[in-house]
ZADO-1210 file (C-alpha; in nm, 4 decimals, padded with zeros to 6 digits):
<atoms>
<atom x="08.6517" y="01.1910" z="01.8764" code="MET" pos="1"/>
<atom x="08.7997" y="01.3624" z="01.5752" code="GLY" pos="2"/>
<atom x="08.4899" y="01.5567" z="01.5146" code="LYS" pos="3"/>
<atom x="08.4922" y="01.6749" z="01.8654" code="ALA" pos="4"/>
<atom x="08.8391" y="01.7997" z="01.8622" code="ILE" pos="5"/>
<atom x="08.7815" y="01.9854" z="01.5271" code="GLU" pos="6"/>
<atom x="08.4549" y="02.1381" z="01.6756" code="GLY" pos="7"/>
<atom x="08.6524" y="02.2546" z="01.9850" code="ALA" pos="8"/>
<atom x="08.9215" y="02.3933" z="01.7485" code="ASP" pos="9"/>
<atom x="08.6718" y="02.5939" z="01.5535" code="ARG" pos="10"/>
<atom x="08.5125" y="02.7348" z="01.8666" code="LEU" pos="11"/>
<atom x="08.8636" y="02.8393" z="01.9884" code="ALA" pos="12"/>
<atom x="08.9137" y="03.0045" z="01.6291" code="GLN" pos="13"/>
<atom x="08.6067" y="03.1866" z="01.6701" code="ALA" pos="14"/>
<atom x="08.6821" y="03.3237" z="02.0082" code="ILE" pos="15"/>
<atom x="09.0322" y="03.4137" z="01.9009" code="GLY" pos="16"/>
<atom x="08.8665" y="03.6099" z="01.6133" code="ASN" pos="17"/>
<atom x="08.6461" y="03.8006" z="01.8578" code="PHE" pos="18"/>
<atom x="08.9457" y="03.8755" z="02.0785" code="ILE" pos="19"/>
<atom x="09.1707" y="03.9903" z="01.8002" code="LYS" pos="20"/>
<atom x="08.8741" y="04.2194" z="01.6551" code="SER" pos="21"/>
<atom x="08.8143" y="04.3758" z="02.0062" code="ASN" pos="22"/>
<atom x="09.1606" y="04.4219" z="02.1450" code="PRO" pos="23"/>
<atom x="09.0702" y="04.7036" z="02.4065" code="THR" pos="24"/>
<atom x="08.8540" y="04.4517" z="02.5940" code="ILE" pos="25"/>
<atom x="09.1209" y="04.2031" z="02.6393" code="PHE" pos="26"/>
<atom x="09.4448" y="04.4306" z="02.6977" code="GLU" pos="27"/>
<atom x="09.6724" y="04.2739" z="02.9571" code="PRO" pos="28"/>
<atom x="09.7139" y="04.4967" z="03.2550" code="LYS" pos="29"/>
<atom x="10.0150" y="04.4751" z="03.4881" code="ASN" pos="30"/>
<atom x="10.1159" y="04.1222" z="03.3988" code="THR" pos="31"/>
<atom x="10.4338" y="03.9301" z="03.3021" code="ILE" pos="32"/>
<atom x="10.2402" y="03.7137" z="03.0522" code="VAL" pos="33"/>
<atom x="10.3627" y="03.8229" z="02.7018" code="PRO" pos="34"/>
<atom x="10.1234" y="04.0280" z="02.4953" code="ASP" pos="35"/>
<atom x="09.9698" y="03.7542" z="02.2571" code="MET" pos="36"/>
<atom x="09.8301" y="04.0190" z="02.0236" code="LYS" pos="37"/>
<atom x="10.1806" y="04.1380" z="01.9145" code="SER" pos="38"/>
<atom x="10.3132" y="03.7826" z="01.9048" code="ILE" pos="39"/>
<atom x="10.0403" y="03.6843" z="01.6750" code="LEU" pos="40"/>
<atom x="10.0782" y="04.0082" z="01.4771" code="ARG" pos="41"/>
<atom x="10.4434" y="03.9423" z="01.4196" code="GLU" pos="42"/>
<atom x="10.3805" y="03.5595" z="01.3307" code="SER" pos="43"/>
<atom x="10.1843" y="03.6537" z="01.0086" code="LYS" pos="44"/>
<atom x="10.3283" y="03.8474" z="00.7228" code="GLU" pos="45"/>
<atom x="10.0593" y="04.1213" z="00.6633" code="TRP" pos="46"/>
<atom x="10.0916" y="04.3611" z="00.3788" code="LYS" pos="47"/>
<atom x="09.9153" y="04.6815" z="00.3785" code="GLU" pos="48"/>
<atom x="09.7325" y="04.7600" z="00.0500" code="LEU" pos="49"/>
<atom x="09.8363" y="05.0697" z="-00.1242" code="LYS" pos="50"/>
<atom x="09.6316" y="05.0456" z="-00.4484" code="ARG" pos="51"/>
<atom x="09.3721" y="04.7857" z="-00.5638" code="ASP" pos="52"/>
<atom x="09.6129" y="04.7409" z="-00.8843" code="SER" pos="53"/>
<atom x="09.8449" y="04.5666" z="-00.6498" code="GLU" pos="54"/>
<atom x="09.6209" y="04.2706" z="-00.5912" code="LEU" pos="55"/>
<atom x="09.7165" y="03.9346" z="-00.7304" code="GLU" pos="56"/>
<atom x="09.5008" y="03.6460" z="-00.8262" code="LEU" pos="57"/>
<atom x="09.4051" y="03.4286" z="-00.5387" code="ALA" pos="58"/>
<atom x="09.5192" y="03.6890" z="-00.2783" code="ASP" pos="59"/>
<atom x="09.3731" y="03.6280" z="00.0617" code="HIS" pos="60"/>
<atom x="09.1978" y="03.9448" z="00.1601" code="LEU" pos="61"/>
<atom x="09.0987" y="04.0738" z="00.4939" code="ILE" pos="62"/>
<atom x="08.8621" y="04.3648" z="00.5774" code="ALA" pos="63"/>
<atom x="08.8577" y="04.5044" z="00.9183" code="LYS" pos="64"/>
<atom x="08.4857" y="04.5787" z="00.9788" code="ARG" pos="65"/>
<atom x="08.2712" y="04.7203" z="01.2702" code="ILE" pos="66"/>
<atom x="07.9007" y="04.6685" z="01.2929" code="GLU" pos="67"/>
<atom x="07.6775" y="04.7155" z="01.5895" code="TYR" pos="68"/>
<atom x="07.9737" y="04.8335" z="01.7826" code="GLY" pos="69"/>
<atom x="08.1595" y="04.4902" z="01.7332" code="ILE" pos="70"/>
<atom x="08.4914" y="04.4702" z="01.5417" code="GLY" pos="71"/>
<atom x="08.5693" y="04.1754" z="01.3340" code="TYR" pos="72"/>
<atom x="08.7716" y="04.0669" z="01.0255" code="THR" pos="73"/>
<atom x="08.5921" y="03.9530" z="00.7015" code="HIS" pos="74"/>
<atom x="08.7947" y="03.7423" z="00.4654" code="HIS" pos="75"/>
<atom x="08.7628" y="03.7001" z="00.0906" code="GLY" pos="76"/>
<atom x="08.9620" y="03.5579" z="-00.2216" code="LEU" pos="77"/>
<atom x="09.0591" y="03.7994" z="-00.4906" code="TYR" pos="78"/>
<atom x="08.9504" y="03.6452" z="-00.8340" code="ILE" pos="79"/>
<atom x="09.0610" y="03.9198" z="-01.0623" code="GLY" pos="80"/>
<atom x="08.8776" y="04.2148" z="-01.2643" code="ASN" pos="81"/>
<atom x="08.8082" y="04.3851" z="-00.9009" code="ASN" pos="82"/>
<atom x="08.6096" y="04.0911" z="-00.7892" code="GLN" pos="83"/>
<atom x="08.6049" y="03.9080" z="-00.4704" code="VAL" pos="84"/>
<atom x="08.4564" y="03.5659" z="-00.3740" code="ILE" pos="85"/>
<atom x="08.3561" y="03.5190" z="-00.0252" code="HIS" pos="86"/>
<atom x="08.0895" y="03.4097" z="00.2328" code="TYR" pos="87"/>
<atom x="07.8258" y="03.7042" z="00.2339" code="SER" pos="88"/>
<atom x="07.4785" y="03.7122" z="00.3785" code="GLU" pos="89"/>
<atom x="07.4993" y="03.3306" z="00.4450" code="GLY" pos="90"/>
<atom x="07.6288" y="03.2143" z="00.1113" code="GLU" pos="91"/>
<atom x="07.9464" y="03.2002" z="-00.1133" code="VAL" pos="92"/>
<atom x="07.9044" y="03.4871" z="-00.3746" code="ARG" pos="93"/>
<atom x="08.0975" y="03.7093" z="-00.5844" code="ILE" pos="94"/>
<atom x="08.0949" y="04.0870" z="-00.5145" code="ASP" pos="95"/>
<atom x="08.2822" y="04.3720" z="-00.6485" code="SER" pos="96"/>
<atom x="08.6038" y="04.4635" z="-00.4412" code="LEU" pos="97"/>
<atom x="08.4266" y="04.7846" z="-00.3414" code="GLU" pos="98"/>
<atom x="08.1316" y="04.6022" z="-00.2232" code="ASP" pos="99"/>
<atom x="08.3708" y="04.3707" z="-00.0199" code="PHE" pos="100"/>
<atom x="08.5589" y="04.6550" z="00.1421" code="LYS" pos="101"/>
<atom x="08.2413" y="04.8551" z="00.2513" code="LYS" pos="102"/>
<atom x="08.4579" y="05.1584" z="00.2980" code="ASP" pos="103"/>
<atom x="08.6981" y="04.9590" z="00.5244" code="CYS" pos="104"/>
<atom x="09.0719" y="04.9098" z="00.5294" code="GLU" pos="105"/>
<atom x="09.1582" y="04.5950" z="00.3638" code="ILE" pos="106"/>
<atom x="09.4992" y="04.3950" z="00.3761" code="ARG" pos="107"/>
<atom x="09.6459" y="04.0944" z="00.1902" code="VAL" pos="108"/>
<atom x="09.7637" y="03.8355" z="00.4107" code="ILE" pos="109"/>
<atom x="10.0190" y="03.5720" z="00.3239" code="ASP" pos="110"/>
<atom x="09.8181" y="03.2557" z="00.4331" code="SER" pos="111"/>
<atom x="09.9221" y="02.9013" z="00.3241" code="VAL" pos="112"/>
<atom x="09.8530" y="02.8261" z="-00.0332" code="ALA" pos="113"/>
<atom x="09.9202" y="02.4605" z="-00.1313" code="THR" pos="114"/>
<atom x="09.7577" y="02.4920" z="-00.4648" code="TYR" pos="115"/>
<atom x="09.8417" y="02.7057" z="-00.7799" code="SER" pos="116"/>
<atom x="09.6582" y="03.0176" z="-00.8312" code="LYS" pos="117"/>
<atom x="09.4433" y="02.8733" z="-01.1060" code="GLU" pos="118"/>
<atom x="09.3536" y="02.5773" z="-00.8720" code="GLU" pos="119"/>
<atom x="09.2738" y="02.8070" z="-00.5728" code="ILE" pos="120"/>
<atom x="09.0285" y="03.0032" z="-00.7866" code="ILE" pos="121"/>
<atom x="08.8621" y="02.6765" z="-00.9309" code="SER" pos="122"/>
<atom x="08.8111" y="02.5444" z="-00.5802" code="ARG" pos="123"/>
<atom x="08.6373" y="02.8836" z="-00.4939" code="ALA" pos="124"/>
<atom x="08.4088" y="02.8518" z="-00.7949" code="PHE" pos="125"/>
<atom x="08.3107" y="02.4915" z="-00.6926" code="SER" pos="126"/>
<atom x="08.1462" y="02.6435" z="-00.3896" code="ARG" pos="127"/>
<atom x="07.9857" y="02.9370" z="-00.5430" code="LEU" pos="128"/>
<atom x="07.6243" y="02.9504" z="-00.4330" code="GLY" pos="129"/>
<atom x="07.6986" y="02.7302" z="-00.1205" code="GLU" pos="130"/>
<atom x="07.4725" y="02.8364" z="00.1759" code="LYS" pos="131"/>
<atom x="07.6124" y="02.6510" z="00.4768" code="ARG" pos="132"/>
<atom x="07.7735" y="02.9447" z="00.6622" code="TYR" pos="133"/>
<atom x="07.8306" y="02.8696" z="01.0149" code="ASN" pos="134"/>
<atom x="08.0200" y="03.1339" z="01.2417" code="LEU" pos="135"/>
<atom x="08.2192" y="02.8488" z="01.4173" code="VAL" pos="136"/>
<atom x="08.2559" y="02.5670" z="01.1689" code="PHE" pos="137"/>
<atom x="08.2325" y="02.7233" z="00.8298" code="ASN" pos="138"/>
<atom x="08.2899" y="03.0827" z="00.8094" code="ASN" pos="139"/>
<atom x="08.4571" y="03.3231" z="00.5549" code="CYS" pos="140"/>
<atom x="08.8082" y="03.2535" z="00.6902" code="GLU" pos="141"/>
<atom x="08.7498" y="02.8782" z="00.6729" code="HIS" pos="142"/>
<atom x="08.6205" y="02.9177" z="00.3110" code="PHE" pos="143"/>
<atom x="08.9538" y="03.1047" z="00.1994" code="VAL" pos="144"/>
<atom x="09.1744" y="02.8632" z="00.3866" code="ASN" pos="145"/>
<atom x="09.0053" y="02.5793" z="00.2424" code="TRP" pos="146"/>
<atom x="09.0389" y="02.7308" z="-00.1193" code="CYS" pos="147"/>
<atom x="09.3955" y="02.8150" z="-00.0629" code="ARG" pos="148"/>
<atom x="09.5296" y="02.4898" z="00.1291" code="SER" pos="149"/>
<atom x="09.2613" y="02.2524" z="00.1368" code="GLY" pos="150"/>
<atom x="09.2051" y="02.2830" z="00.5112" code="GLY" pos="151"/>
<atom x="08.9728" y="02.4879" z="00.7308" code="LYS" pos="152"/>
<atom x="09.2377" y="02.5617" z="00.9837" code="MET" pos="153"/>
<atom x="09.2931" y="02.9333" z="01.0937" code="THR" pos="154"/>
<atom x="09.5568" y="03.1214" z="01.2754" code="ASP" pos="155"/>
<atom x="09.3063" y="03.3108" z="01.4886" code="SER" pos="156"/>
<atom x="09.4419" y="03.2191" z="01.8259" code="ILE" pos="157"/>
</atoms>
């Protein structure tokens, strides 16, 4: 039963990512229901990145991207020396910060971290080369959250 609940949660997270990445499709019109997008935005502490030199070891990075007309967020973990470890093209790999950004805006998100910076980086390296990407159950956001807190939970919804 736990696996079914976890699967449903991951599906809800993926849907939430899509909704957050495509806000104009889901804008509320003439409703008294609160604007969930603004509530979600305010619930997390987002820091706009001024310079690459401001990055700290084990920062949770988010790049806002658009491909094939669909917007989405891509997550990675800063490991120092202008390098990011992330799920890309189906595997956990290390790319330069510039390759991770792909000419997009990036931000640092203050996600939960229950490990030291060194442990977070060590956890990330333990999965280097992994090829088990799954959009719903094991994506780039799950990877970074697992490295930082041990869980795959997200705040996408």
